[in-house]
Wavefront OBJ file of the C-alpha trace (Angstrom):
o trace
v 24.500 -27.949 -2.048
v 26.325 -30.409 -0.583
v 23.571 -32.385 1.104
v 22.140 -32.583 -2.127
v 24.697 -33.491 -4.492
v 25.437 -36.106 -1.833
v 22.445 -37.583 -2.040
v 21.959 -38.306 -5.464
v 25.295 -39.290 -5.473
v 24.192 -42.355 -2.706
v 21.318 -43.147 -4.833
v 23.057 -43.392 -7.850
v 25.423 -45.814 -6.695
v 22.257 -47.776 -5.351
v 20.838 -48.328 -8.079
v 24.123 -48.984 -10.221
v 24.343 -51.719 -7.764
v 20.630 -52.749 -8.548
v 22.291 -53.994 -11.982
v 23.190 -57.836 -10.446
v 21.081 -57.997 -6.340
v 20.091 -54.294 -6.101
v 16.768 -54.912 -7.534
v 15.658 -57.156 -4.712
v 17.513 -54.866 -2.185
v 15.486 -51.748 -3.292
v 12.419 -53.946 -3.286
v 12.660 -55.023 0.669
v 13.198 -51.655 1.673
v 10.447 -50.004 -0.174
v 8.341 -52.966 1.262
v 9.613 -51.921 4.755
v 8.498 -48.455 3.999
v 5.251 -49.927 3.289
v 5.013 -52.392 6.570
v 5.597 -49.275 8.617
v 2.883 -47.293 7.323
v 0.339 -50.003 7.583
v 1.369 -50.190 10.982
v 1.347 -46.751 11.764
v -2.325 -46.689 9.683
v -3.580 -49.173 12.254
v -2.418 -47.638 15.356
v -4.429 -44.234 14.407
v -7.775 -46.729 14.190
v -10.607 -46.312 11.759
v -12.045 -43.857 10.785
v -16.182 -43.015 12.464
v -19.305 -43.527 10.499
v -19.986 -40.055 12.009
v -16.715 -38.687 9.593
v -18.350 -39.840 6.437
v -19.613 -38.051 3.650
v -23.726 -38.323 3.113
v -23.561 -37.449 -0.769
v -24.783 -39.867 -3.308
v -21.283 -41.776 -4.440
v -19.098 -42.384 -7.704
v -19.322 -44.238 -10.442
v -15.538 -45.797 -10.018
v -13.564 -44.667 -12.837
v -11.946 -47.772 -14.740
v -8.984 -48.293 -17.436
v -7.519 -50.482 -19.673
v -3.924 -49.928 -19.424
v -2.744 -53.454 -19.169
v -4.480 -54.337 -22.213
v -7.587 -56.475 -23.140
v -10.733 -55.888 -22.315
v -9.815 -55.847 -18.636
v -11.212 -52.605 -16.732
v -9.184 -51.953 -13.943
v -9.673 -48.988 -11.106
v -6.556 -47.048 -11.703
v -5.560 -46.732 -7.752
v -5.185 -50.989 -7.883
v -2.398 -50.053 -10.409
v 1.412 -50.024 -9.125
v 2.407 -47.369 -11.334
v 1.243 -43.407 -12.089
v -1.426 -42.758 -14.353
v -3.439 -39.380 -16.013
v -6.603 -40.171 -17.421
v -8.369 -37.431 -19.362
v -11.580 -38.722 -20.530
v -12.911 -37.379 -24.286
v -15.380 -35.009 -22.301
v -12.722 -32.792 -21.161
v -10.408 -33.209 -23.961
v -13.830 -31.589 -26.344
v -14.330 -28.985 -23.335
v -10.850 -27.867 -23.260
v -10.528 -27.597 -26.887
v -7.648 -29.913 -27.005
v -7.867 -30.599 -30.704
v -4.669 -33.145 -31.111
v -2.942 -35.973 -28.851
v -0.145 -33.449 -28.944
v -2.333 -30.791 -26.844
v -3.383 -32.918 -24.653
v 0.020 -34.076 -23.720
v 1.332 -30.792 -23.795
v -1.881 -30.118 -20.882
v -0.337 -32.263 -18.102
v 2.488 -32.052 -15.820
v 5.273 -34.324 -15.578
v 4.617 -35.033 -19.694
v 6.544 -32.826 -21.751
v 6.874 -31.878 -26.018
v 9.030 -30.354 -28.055
v 7.603 -29.696 -31.765
v 8.129 -27.455 -34.279
v 4.675 -26.859 -35.181
v 4.808 -28.746 -38.116
v 2.804 -32.321 -38.650
v 5.714 -35.180 -38.220
v 8.697 -33.906 -35.876
v 7.318 -34.507 -32.358
v 9.570 -35.726 -29.257
v 8.088 -37.013 -25.822
v 9.316 -36.936 -22.209
v 7.714 -38.227 -19.115
v 9.191 -37.476 -16.019
v 12.024 -36.272 -17.744
v 12.901 -39.037 -19.638
v 13.679 -39.225 -23.455
v 16.135 -38.956 -26.363
v 18.596 -35.377 -25.295
v 17.639 -35.154 -29.582
v 16.305 -37.742 -31.051
v 17.533 -39.665 -33.869
v 15.173 -40.667 -35.897
v 11.025 -41.369 -36.483
v 11.657 -44.787 -34.912
v 13.491 -43.115 -31.636
v 11.040 -42.272 -28.751
v 10.745 -43.480 -25.329
v 7.099 -43.193 -25.618
v 5.497 -46.017 -26.187
v 2.068 -44.055 -28.289
v -1.011 -46.949 -28.858
v -4.389 -46.604 -30.883
v -7.268 -49.014 -29.617
v -4.615 -51.297 -28.575
v -1.766 -51.527 -31.562
v 1.197 -49.423 -32.376
v 1.388 -45.701 -33.476
v 4.241 -43.466 -34.635
v 4.757 -40.799 -32.197
v 5.413 -38.672 -35.316
v 1.516 -39.001 -35.749
v 0.660 -37.110 -32.406
v 0.036 -33.568 -34.219
v -3.471 -34.951 -35.955
v -6.622 -34.749 -34.394
v -8.328 -36.406 -31.519
v -11.242 -37.883 -33.889
v -13.926 -39.017 -31.471
v -11.805 -40.268 -28.560
v -12.986 -42.075 -25.891
v -10.510 -41.174 -23.316
v -6.366 -41.181 -23.351
v -4.388 -42.878 -20.424
v -1.011 -41.276 -20.089
v 1.138 -44.296 -17.967
v 4.220 -43.078 -15.921
v 7.184 -44.520 -15.500
v 8.771 -47.538 -17.862
v 6.106 -50.026 -19.716
v 8.274 -52.295 -21.472
v 6.738 -55.565 -20.201
v 3.471 -54.506 -22.035
v 4.621 -52.325 -24.786
v 8.567 -53.170 -25.523
v 11.518 -51.195 -26.020
v 10.008 -47.706 -27.174
v 8.095 -47.414 -23.621
v 11.140 -47.061 -21.243
v 9.847 -43.456 -20.042
v 5.858 -44.661 -20.543
v 3.223 -44.779 -22.450
v -0.187 -43.305 -24.213
v -3.053 -45.286 -25.295
v -5.806 -43.352 -27.210
v -9.020 -44.897 -26.998
v -11.992 -44.566 -29.452
v -15.551 -44.487 -29.350
v -17.075 -48.199 -30.606
v -19.896 -48.860 -31.977
v -22.828 -49.492 -29.751
v -26.275 -51.068 -29.574
v -28.568 -47.935 -29.228
v -28.644 -45.314 -32.011
v -26.581 -42.422 -30.737
v -24.395 -39.595 -31.434
v -23.281 -35.845 -32.021
v -22.789 -33.025 -34.197
v -20.081 -29.854 -32.358
v -19.266 -26.863 -34.433
v -16.789 -23.885 -33.181
v -15.598 -20.625 -34.402
v -13.390 -18.157 -33.663
v -10.298 -15.571 -34.192
v -7.222 -16.399 -35.520
v -8.298 -18.681 -38.053
v -9.834 -21.035 -35.412
v -12.612 -22.893 -36.381
v -13.791 -26.795 -36.294
v -16.388 -29.337 -37.088
v -16.663 -32.148 -36.106
v -19.459 -35.045 -35.920
v -20.714 -38.593 -34.952
v -23.149 -41.199 -35.881
v -23.562 -44.978 -34.436
v -25.677 -47.996 -33.946
v -27.297 -51.309 -34.765
v -27.641 -52.305 -38.171
v -28.452 -55.683 -37.832
v -29.427 -57.984 -34.797
v -25.901 -58.591 -34.960
v -24.026 -56.038 -36.504
v -23.292 -52.173 -35.177
v -21.706 -49.480 -37.191
v -20.677 -45.669 -36.168
v -19.052 -42.997 -38.835
v -16.669 -40.354 -37.209
v -15.649 -37.019 -38.783
v -13.615 -33.766 -37.958
v -12.498 -31.041 -39.635
v -10.368 -28.009 -37.969
v -7.991 -25.291 -39.263
v -5.952 -22.451 -37.712
v -3.721 -19.800 -38.444
v -0.125 -20.064 -37.484
v 0.850 -17.017 -35.029
v 3.795 -16.084 -37.344
v 3.330 -12.783 -39.820
v 5.289 -13.487 -43.256
v 6.668 -10.003 -43.727
v 6.520 -10.261 -47.424
v 2.564 -10.525 -47.368
v 1.219 -9.327 -44.064
v -0.752 -12.569 -43.928
v -0.466 -15.751 -41.920
v 2.748 -17.875 -42.664
v 0.303 -20.733 -43.394
v -3.371 -22.081 -42.508
v -3.564 -25.342 -41.945
v -6.156 -27.614 -41.943
v -6.877 -31.441 -40.720
v -9.342 -33.567 -42.011
v -10.247 -36.657 -40.487
v -12.628 -39.676 -41.340
v -13.330 -43.171 -39.303
v -15.491 -46.064 -39.942
v -16.420 -48.804 -37.603
v -17.506 -52.246 -37.517
v -18.568 -54.051 -34.596
v -19.979 -58.092 -35.359
v -21.027 -59.651 -32.831
v -20.512 -63.102 -33.797
v -21.749 -65.107 -30.690
v -22.201 -64.407 -26.938
v -18.713 -65.131 -26.236
v -17.367 -63.659 -29.242
v -17.055 -60.051 -31.032
v -15.110 -58.790 -34.101
v -14.028 -54.898 -34.518
v -13.462 -53.464 -38.361
v -11.882 -50.286 -37.863
v -10.251 -48.146 -40.996
v -9.243 -44.018 -40.701
v -7.995 -41.553 -42.637
v -5.990 -38.491 -41.551
v -5.026 -35.835 -43.341
v -2.896 -32.064 -42.299
v -2.152 -29.802 -45.303
v 0.019 -26.494 -45.357
v 1.237 -27.164 -41.646
v 5.911 -27.033 -41.509
v 8.163 -26.714 -39.075
v 8.481 -23.320 -37.845
v 11.675 -21.686 -37.504
v 11.331 -18.558 -36.252
v 14.030 -16.061 -35.146
v 14.268 -14.679 -31.535
v 12.672 -13.067 -29.641
v 9.680 -13.016 -31.005
v 8.171 -10.296 -29.283
v 4.425 -9.325 -29.955
v 4.115 -10.279 -33.470
v 6.136 -13.235 -34.569
v 7.550 -12.903 -37.859
v 9.129 -14.404 -40.992
v 10.630 -13.391 -43.960
v 9.982 -16.238 -46.507
v 8.628 -16.591 -50.346
v 4.726 -16.366 -50.124
v 2.608 -20.586 -49.681
v 6.216 -21.519 -48.645
v 4.266 -24.275 -47.433
v 1.430 -24.814 -50.068
v 2.639 -27.907 -51.336
v 3.399 -29.309 -47.896
v 0.654 -32.307 -46.389
v 0.483 -35.767 -44.273
v -1.340 -38.283 -44.706
v -1.883 -41.184 -42.270
v -4.269 -44.116 -43.439
v -4.917 -47.238 -40.463
v -6.936 -50.406 -40.604
v -7.242 -52.352 -37.759
v -8.686 -55.422 -36.817
v -9.712 -57.222 -33.226
v -11.154 -60.318 -32.250
v -11.904 -61.180 -28.505
v -13.047 -64.185 -27.654
v -14.372 -65.329 -23.897
v -13.260 -68.781 -23.002
v -14.443 -70.696 -19.468
v -11.463 -68.861 -17.456
v -9.937 -66.688 -19.449
v -9.823 -64.337 -22.662
v -8.700 -64.187 -26.084
v -7.536 -60.946 -28.238
v -6.129 -60.466 -31.676
v -5.459 -56.845 -32.356
v -4.063 -56.806 -36.315
v -3.264 -53.487 -37.875
v -1.891 -51.409 -40.852
v -0.733 -48.018 -41.403
v 0.778 -46.080 -43.685
v 1.811 -42.581 -43.579
v 3.463 -39.990 -46.013
v 5.045 -36.447 -45.174
v 6.047 -34.029 -47.207
v 7.310 -30.112 -46.350
v 10.482 -28.042 -46.393
v 12.581 -27.013 -43.854
v 12.955 -23.637 -44.236
v 15.419 -21.133 -42.742
v 14.272 -17.700 -43.655
v 15.986 -14.366 -44.536
v 15.680 -13.187 -41.025
v 17.256 -16.611 -39.817
v 20.024 -16.114 -42.321
v 21.347 -12.723 -42.181
v 21.478 -13.370 -38.155
v 22.831 -16.625 -39.146
v 25.752 -15.528 -41.784
v 25.898 -12.214 -40.903
v 24.987 -10.992 -44.189
v 21.746 -8.745 -44.097
v 21.207 -9.310 -47.718
v 21.022 -12.746 -47.181
v 18.612 -15.338 -48.961
v 16.108 -18.222 -47.506
v 17.782 -21.581 -47.536
v 14.927 -24.511 -47.581
v 15.542 -28.465 -47.847
v 12.385 -30.562 -48.690
v 11.693 -33.909 -46.536
v 9.941 -36.441 -47.726
v 9.190 -39.458 -44.977
v 7.145 -42.879 -45.849
v 6.403 -45.097 -43.064
v 4.313 -48.452 -43.803
v 3.500 -50.726 -40.700
v 2.049 -54.102 -40.162
v 1.538 -55.037 -36.597
v 0.073 -58.218 -34.595
v -0.238 -58.880 -31.235
v -1.860 -61.835 -29.840
v -2.372 -62.440 -25.822
v -4.731 -64.574 -23.325
v -5.571 -63.003 -20.138
v -7.701 -63.451 -17.206
v -11.663 -62.590 -17.238
v -12.612 -59.410 -15.667
v -12.678 -59.470 -12.130
v -10.645 -61.910 -11.523
v -8.906 -62.959 -8.072
v -5.823 -62.929 -10.026
v -4.682 -60.960 -12.599
v -2.432 -62.266 -15.703
v -1.619 -61.409 -19.073
v 0.227 -63.437 -21.914
v 1.026 -62.726 -25.529
v 2.984 -62.196 -28.793
v 3.611 -59.284 -30.326
v 5.323 -58.807 -34.016
v 5.461 -55.772 -36.131
v 7.147 -55.005 -39.788
v 7.778 -51.492 -40.807
v 9.215 -50.073 -43.959
v 9.701 -46.522 -44.157
v 12.372 -43.800 -45.718
v 13.609 -40.284 -45.116
v 14.471 -38.456 -47.947
v 15.567 -35.238 -48.870
v 15.647 -34.910 -52.546
v 16.227 -31.574 -53.134
v 16.946 -27.667 -51.106
v 17.351 -24.411 -52.722
v 20.278 -25.075 -54.950
v 18.249 -28.395 -56.750
v 19.448 -31.839 -56.678
v 22.439 -32.054 -56.513
v 22.497 -32.350 -53.117
v 20.383 -35.065 -51.844
v 19.892 -37.961 -49.782
v 17.834 -41.217 -49.763
v 17.611 -43.293 -46.597
v 15.589 -46.801 -46.779
v 15.272 -48.253 -43.287
v 13.388 -51.681 -42.121
v 12.217 -53.294 -38.528
v 11.184 -56.709 -37.870
v 10.023 -56.997 -34.020
v 9.390 -59.981 -32.356
v 8.414 -60.084 -28.478
v 7.250 -62.500 -25.787
v 5.650 -61.150 -22.904
v 3.517 -61.821 -19.520
v 2.900 -60.082 -16.345
v 0.548 -60.762 -13.420
v -0.664 -59.184 -10.316
v -0.965 -61.568 -7.762
v -2.910 -61.333 -3.886
v -0.076 -62.445 -1.469
v -2.955 -61.888 1.271
v -6.128 -59.367 1.592
v -3.909 -56.127 1.879
v -1.090 -57.412 0.147
v -0.822 -57.477 -3.915
v 2.724 -58.793 -5.848
v 2.888 -57.183 -10.000
v 5.291 -58.715 -12.284
v 6.330 -58.881 -16.127
v 8.543 -59.962 -17.942
v 9.235 -59.114 -21.797
v 12.046 -60.587 -23.944
v 11.836 -58.825 -27.639
v 13.992 -59.488 -30.859
v 15.022 -56.969 -33.293
v 16.119 -56.598 -36.569
v 17.054 -53.376 -38.777
v 18.737 -52.644 -42.127
v 19.290 -49.601 -43.682
v 20.353 -48.831 -47.199
v 21.020 -44.981 -48.034
v 22.345 -42.992 -50.858
v 24.149 -39.351 -50.751
v 24.647 -36.958 -53.735
v 26.950 -34.727 -53.028
v 27.710 -32.251 -55.766
v 26.078 -34.843 -57.752
v 28.268 -37.901 -57.087
v 27.021 -40.584 -55.719
v 27.711 -42.844 -52.029
v 26.128 -45.898 -51.514
v 25.802 -47.554 -47.474
v 24.240 -50.275 -46.571
v 24.286 -51.393 -42.905
v 22.200 -54.253 -40.522
v 21.676 -54.730 -36.729
v 20.116 -57.214 -34.885
v 19.504 -57.404 -30.799
v 17.502 -58.870 -28.357
v 16.467 -57.904 -24.973
v 14.659 -58.243 -21.699
v 12.613 -55.327 -20.138
v 10.122 -55.853 -16.873
v 8.380 -54.709 -13.318
v 8.216 -55.566 -9.857
v 5.919 -54.128 -7.892
v 3.954 -54.185 -4.546
v 0.592 -52.986 -3.369
v -0.722 -52.641 0.103
v -3.857 -51.647 0.949
v -3.834 -49.231 4.341
v -7.791 -49.126 4.405
v -10.025 -49.596 1.709
v -9.842 -46.604 -0.113
v -6.047 -45.827 0.588
v -3.301 -48.189 -1.180
v 0.862 -47.621 -1.242
v 2.583 -49.427 -3.393
v 6.308 -49.489 -4.734
v 7.725 -50.304 -8.476
v 10.993 -51.298 -10.092
v 11.678 -51.890 -13.734
v 14.070 -52.237 -16.054
v 13.502 -49.617 -19.940
v 15.174 -50.007 -23.267
v 15.574 -47.754 -26.183
v 16.853 -50.146 -28.816
v 19.506 -48.284 -31.313
v 19.095 -47.987 -34.862
v 19.741 -45.760 -37.743
v 19.093 -42.168 -37.454
v 17.138 -40.224 -40.395
v 19.172 -36.899 -41.029
v 23.042 -38.911 -41.636
v 24.593 -36.920 -44.947
v 27.614 -38.682 -44.700
v 28.220 -43.037 -44.760
v 29.590 -43.923 -40.985
v 27.591 -40.689 -39.329
v 23.846 -43.548 -39.131
v 24.079 -46.454 -36.350
v 23.411 -45.477 -32.089
v 23.504 -47.655 -29.671
v 20.670 -48.776 -27.676
v 20.047 -46.870 -23.740
v 18.691 -49.063 -20.928
v 17.132 -47.927 -18.043
v 16.096 -48.624 -14.278
v 13.283 -47.118 -12.960
v 12.235 -46.592 -8.978
v 9.119 -45.652 -7.563
v 7.025 -44.878 -4.917
v 3.600 -43.719 -4.386
v -0.282 -43.902 -3.214
v -3.141 -43.628 -4.381
v -6.517 -42.902 -2.408
v -10.456 -42.499 -3.564
v -12.130 -41.395 -0.488
v -15.725 -39.946 0.388
v -17.691 -42.454 -2.070
v -14.863 -41.257 -5.265
v -15.688 -37.774 -4.504
v -12.495 -37.481 -3.167
v -9.035 -38.341 -4.757
v -5.566 -37.968 -3.848
v -2.335 -39.598 -5.905
v 1.208 -38.852 -4.649
v 4.718 -40.531 -6.674
v 8.391 -40.166 -6.051
v 10.647 -41.563 -8.872
v 13.714 -41.731 -9.700
v 15.433 -43.456 -12.965
v 18.975 -43.800 -14.689
v 19.847 -43.925 -18.195
v 22.588 -45.395 -20.052
v 23.871 -44.481 -23.460
v 20.916 -41.964 -23.861
v 20.221 -41.090 -27.793
v 21.708 -37.466 -28.748
v 21.907 -36.604 -32.458
v 24.663 -34.283 -33.121
v 24.277 -31.070 -35.701
v 26.520 -28.707 -36.818
v 24.229 -25.645 -38.139
v 27.526 -24.212 -40.232
v 27.642 -27.143 -42.505
v 24.470 -29.240 -41.774
v 26.477 -32.564 -40.927
v 24.855 -34.874 -38.421
v 26.020 -37.661 -36.379
v 25.059 -40.019 -33.451
v 26.391 -39.717 -29.961
v 25.309 -41.358 -26.813
v 25.258 -40.071 -23.120
v 24.201 -40.903 -19.747
v 21.026 -39.079 -17.864
v 19.428 -39.377 -14.573
v 15.999 -38.052 -13.559
v 14.345 -37.857 -10.004
v 11.338 -35.885 -8.749
v 7.503 -35.954 -7.017
v 4.264 -35.341 -8.208
v 0.840 -35.158 -6.862
v -2.615 -35.503 -8.241
v -5.927 -34.265 -6.461
v -9.704 -34.162 -6.993
v -12.604 -33.300 -5.187
v -16.617 -33.041 -6.473
v -18.293 -30.672 -3.926
v -21.802 -31.160 -3.174
v -22.632 -27.828 -4.808
v -21.490 -28.804 -8.518
v -18.282 -27.610 -8.637
v -15.190 -29.635 -9.096
v -11.548 -28.456 -8.396
v -8.363 -30.583 -9.873
v -5.172 -30.543 -10.365
v -1.841 -31.399 -10.587
v 2.005 -30.410 -10.190
v 5.172 -32.205 -11.299
v 8.290 -31.511 -10.141
v 11.288 -33.313 -12.490
v 15.169 -32.874 -11.647
v 16.490 -34.660 -15.137
v 20.554 -34.026 -15.748
v 23.071 -35.027 -18.176
v 25.400 -36.791 -16.013
v 28.455 -37.588 -18.306
v 30.115 -35.700 -20.720
v 29.370 -35.437 -25.000
v 32.001 -34.074 -26.989
v 32.629 -33.562 -30.824
v 29.124 -31.931 -30.634
v 28.437 -29.480 -33.670
v 26.938 -26.998 -31.794
v 29.082 -27.715 -28.960
v 29.876 -29.711 -26.581
v 27.458 -31.119 -23.947
v 29.127 -31.582 -20.280
v 27.840 -33.684 -17.256
v 25.677 -31.627 -14.980
v 23.627 -30.037 -17.192
v 20.196 -29.809 -17.002
v 17.836 -31.859 -19.640
v 16.612 -29.841 -22.274
v 12.664 -29.367 -22.852
v 12.343 -30.154 -19.088
v 11.033 -27.624 -16.848
v 11.620 -28.104 -12.856
v 7.547 -27.217 -12.052
v 4.628 -27.998 -13.923
v 1.043 -27.742 -12.687
v -2.316 -27.626 -14.021
v -5.501 -26.240 -12.220
v -9.428 -27.255 -13.324
v -12.605 -25.844 -11.742
v -15.685 -27.080 -13.296
v -18.891 -25.909 -12.032
v -22.371 -27.473 -13.546
v -25.751 -25.996 -12.495
v -29.611 -25.875 -13.521
v -30.178 -22.382 -13.078
v -33.567 -20.499 -13.533
v -35.039 -20.384 -16.706
v -34.412 -17.045 -19.141
v -35.275 -16.365 -22.629
v -38.038 -19.144 -22.825
v -35.132 -21.642 -22.276
v -36.498 -24.322 -19.420
v -33.988 -25.807 -16.913
v -31.416 -24.991 -18.142
v -27.730 -26.051 -17.436
v -24.508 -24.050 -16.352
v -21.848 -25.363 -17.559
v -18.321 -23.484 -16.584
v -15.139 -24.232 -16.806
v -11.299 -22.816 -16.069
v -7.928 -24.266 -16.658
v -4.965 -22.977 -15.579
v -1.637 -24.525 -16.911
v 1.961 -23.810 -15.576
v 5.413 -24.338 -17.403
v 8.787 -23.292 -15.901
v 11.962 -22.270 -17.087
v 13.637 -24.994 -19.138
v 16.677 -25.254 -21.122
v 16.450 -25.616 -25.006
v 19.024 -27.651 -25.698
v 21.041 -29.692 -24.134
v 24.636 -27.810 -24.008
v 22.387 -25.348 -21.768
v 22.790 -22.098 -24.422
v 19.965 -20.908 -23.152
v 16.108 -20.790 -21.507
v 12.810 -21.276 -22.498
v 10.749 -18.808 -20.311
v 8.451 -20.232 -18.102
v 4.248 -19.746 -19.323
v 1.008 -19.135 -17.837
v -1.770 -20.210 -20.338
v -5.422 -19.563 -18.898
v -8.649 -21.025 -20.707
v -12.377 -20.856 -20.370
v -15.651 -22.121 -21.402
v -19.006 -21.098 -20.440
v -22.443 -23.268 -21.773
v -25.561 -23.171 -21.174
v -27.348 -26.482 -22.168
v -30.785 -26.940 -22.680
v -32.199 -30.822 -23.777
v -29.575 -32.226 -25.843
v -28.024 -29.010 -26.865
v -25.304 -27.054 -25.688
v -23.864 -22.838 -26.677
v -20.900 -21.988 -25.381
v -18.175 -19.308 -25.706
v -14.437 -20.210 -25.266
v -11.295 -18.297 -24.647
v -7.940 -19.796 -25.027
v -4.369 -18.484 -24.002
v -6.266 -15.713 -22.640
v -3.058 -14.254 -21.170
v -1.983 -14.512 -24.532
v 1.727 -15.518 -24.476
v 3.607 -16.550 -27.597
v 5.447 -19.743 -25.398
v 7.807 -21.511 -27.326
v 7.167 -24.703 -28.687
v 11.062 -25.651 -29.048
v 14.058 -23.885 -28.909
v 17.611 -23.983 -30.414
v 20.608 -22.311 -30.660
v 23.380 -21.725 -33.529
v 26.578 -20.558 -33.009
v 27.613 -17.884 -32.664
v 24.655 -15.716 -32.193
v 21.420 -17.170 -33.492
v 18.433 -18.205 -31.169
v 14.705 -19.283 -32.824
v 12.482 -21.785 -32.435
v 8.117 -21.741 -32.435
v 5.935 -19.935 -31.333
v 2.730 -20.805 -29.279
v -0.977 -19.871 -30.221
v -1.905 -16.662 -28.947
v -5.233 -15.444 -27.500
v -8.407 -16.132 -29.234
v -12.237 -16.422 -28.082
v -14.960 -17.832 -29.934
v -18.299 -19.589 -30.203
v -19.780 -23.279 -30.513
v -22.376 -25.163 -30.388
v -23.035 -28.889 -29.108
v -25.691 -31.196 -29.670
v -25.925 -34.753 -28.686
v -28.836 -37.635 -29.569
l 1 2 3 4 5 6 7 8 9 10 11 12 13 14 15 16 17 18 19 20 21 22 23 24 25 26 27 28 29 30 31 32 33 34 35 36 37 38 39 40 41 42 43 44 45 46 47 48 49 50 51 52 53 54 55 56 57 58 59 60 61 62 63 64 65 66 67 68 69 70 71 72 73 74 75 76 77 78 79 80 81 82 83 84 85 86 87 88 89 90 91 92 93 94 95 96 97 98 99 100 101 102 103 104 105 106 107 108 109 110 111 112 113 114 115 116 117 118 119 120 121 122 123 124 125 126 127 128 129 130 131 132 133 134 135 136 137 138 139 140 141 142 143 144 145 146 147 148 149 150 151 152 153 154 155 156 157 158 159 160 161 162 163 164 165 166 167 168 169 170 171 172 173 174 175 176 177 178 179 180 181 182 183 184 185 186 187 188 189 190 191 192 193 194 195 196 197 198 199 200 201 202 203 204 205 206 207 208 209 210 211 212 213 214 215 216 217 218 219 220 221 222 223 224 225 226 227 228 229 230 231 232 233 234 235 236 237 238 239 240 241 242 243 244 245 246 247 248 249 250 251 252 253 254 255 256 257 258 259 260 261 262 263 264 265 266 267 268 269 270 271 272 273 274 275 276 277 278 279 280 281 282 283 284 285 286 287 288 289 290 291 292 293 294 295 296 297 298 299 300 301 302 303 304 305 306 307 308 309 310 311 312 313 314 315 316 317 318 319 320 321 322 323 324 325 326 327 328 329 330 331 332 333 334 335 336 337 338 339 340 341 342 343 344 345 346 347 348 349 350 351 352 353 354 355 356 357 358 359 360 361 362 363 364 365 366 367 368 369 370 371 372 373 374 375 376 377 378 379 380 381 382 383 384 385 386 387 388 389 390 391 392 393 394 395 396 397 398 399 400 401 402 403 404 405 406 407 408 409 410 411 412 413 414 415 416 417 418 419 420 421 422 423 424 425 426 427 428 429 430 431 432 433 434 435 436 437 438 439 440 441 442 443 444 445 446 447 448 449 450 451 452 453 454 455 456 457 458 459 460 461 462 463 464 465 466 467 468 469 470 471 472 473 474 475 476 477 478 479 480 481 482 483 484 485 486 487 488 489 490 491 492 493 494 495 496 497 498 499 500 501 502 503 504 505 506 507 508 509 510 511 512 513 514 515 516 517 518 519 520 521 522 523 524 525 526 527 528 529 530 531 532 533 534 535 536 537 538 539 540 541 542 543 544 545 546 547 548 549 550 551 552 553 554 555 556 557 558 559 560 561 562 563 564 565 566 567 568 569 570 571 572 573 574 575 576 577 578 579 580 581 582 583 584 585 586 587 588 589 590 591 592 593 594 595 596 597 598 599 600 601 602 603 604 605 606 607 608 609 610 611 612 613 614 615 616 617 618 619 620 621 622 623 624 625 626 627 628 629 630 631 632 633 634 635 636 637 638 639 640 641 642 643 644 645 646 647 648 649 650 651 652 653 654 655 656 657 658 659 660 661 662 663 664 665 666 667 668 669 670 671 672 673 674 675 676 677 678 679 680 681 682 683 684 685 686 687 688 689 690 691 692 693 694 695 696 697 698 699 700 701 702 703 704 705 706 707 708 709 710 711 712 713 714 715 716 717 718 719 720 721 722 723 724 725 726
């Protein structure tokens, strides 16, 4: 204990000193480590040809992590990255972005099971308790333009792949990326006809129907249409009906057109609409037992719905020595749903066994217009560089127009945000083995807040403004030990802007300060045996000053804004090995030690003390996957059948439920399987999810003096599916 505390203190002091000249000192230290590693590698010599694997090489995987049309090898990027392909998303039954992130080690999600409330953490970095829809440390981007992290519960519609970029990404994505970024890339129109149709049906009301078709319309115009409908039952029984509390369903539709105007110019227009119905925040008394229950009025979520409509325009033009990209997007999102404390919760909180349920209606609206203009190097250029200008205008509201007792106590809040950013980044070869990456961004933020609070029918108004400008950036070194192995170091500065919280119900409680972070990362990446074996690892450390903490008093419903410092440190390891016999073994493991480092008093449901662990962050999380593909002997008249088997295991360690560390959410093990047989373009398969039938927590909360509640995850389910491609 003494050695660990001493080490943490030394590292903390070192990074505090880095606010002036320490960044350069730490960079020099990590560079020396890289030089020593390079010298040791050269001393050992190169492997002999006899040691080489003779299997046919696999294609190099590329990502568009740094924007534009530039595709880069993840091994060459000086920060951690996890890539999840659309094929893997479909095979694992990950129907939403939230599902993908929850299954990624090092990424944590706090969600109540509703359509509009979710908090993201990467490597233990994120708000202690988010203040608003605008308060996030993880940037989410869909096809190159920002998307609110509150929309991650929506469906994975025709997704090509999802990139999870770990570590501060403030250079390219601005102030909402101090922990990292999520890049979602959808499938685009092609110059040949292609598509798919897929259907699934299973237990617990789970079903899915999805399809897409695309191809050329004229010599210069291509199109694509995708649709997906899915549904499931909440794993919660309503004691009043004996049926699930709700049966949510989601419908998503997207259409896109690609115009190849000239050999050097392309224009992509895309529009989509997603709607979720009957999804609400689940507040369930713990412990759940084998059959989680609520005691609420029937059809309590009948009028709950969320709609997100989005349109985007992307123009790409290739110049002689660079490429120009302009991305314009407009997003309109609306959500309405009650926050319900059922009779069981109310009886526990009040001590009255005859207590009635309490609900408060929440309605939110967000309209966001974004514009990004960037100029970047051509694909394959010796020196990578990108520079650009981004603009964002947002109008949003968060209202509580009525509750169980009527409209005499209500809140109406309106927010506007104008954000402008200038940014640039380059990766410059210093020699044949060394590369320097450096990026910088300056952002100007302007926000307004107007609110009307009703108490007993009497109205009180409040108006505030906030202006801020800040700089984020990073600098890193990469060294190629061999053509197959890179080591890297990265230092970065992140920022989570201040603003106005969504939940205030009295004047003077709305505003909160910005959070700043400083991060260091040291790691290695390798792709060996002709791309069949990959091994990546990293050590990381982050200090966050003035992290965001929403104070909530469950007895009076009073809400206020508080700030507290945090730090996170840990390690992660990723590996994948494709054998010659059709078997692929892959795994990820993450260790995170995330701690609150300052006291936060005057918190409604209990003070937060230095030394407490960050909520929602387990020390250990891991994922292991076994995939087996093999041509098998004909049977039942099927010629040349292809066996496709997959087994996934996810582990999440115990984690604190709240900043007060009132109690821990239990560790859980989740096992999923899929077994399919394909012939030609069609595959039939069976699937099983959460085979151990663990109703693990999506979140947890403690309401003094003795009430514990949360939201349980889906239990075990089996089903059938068919997929046809053309």
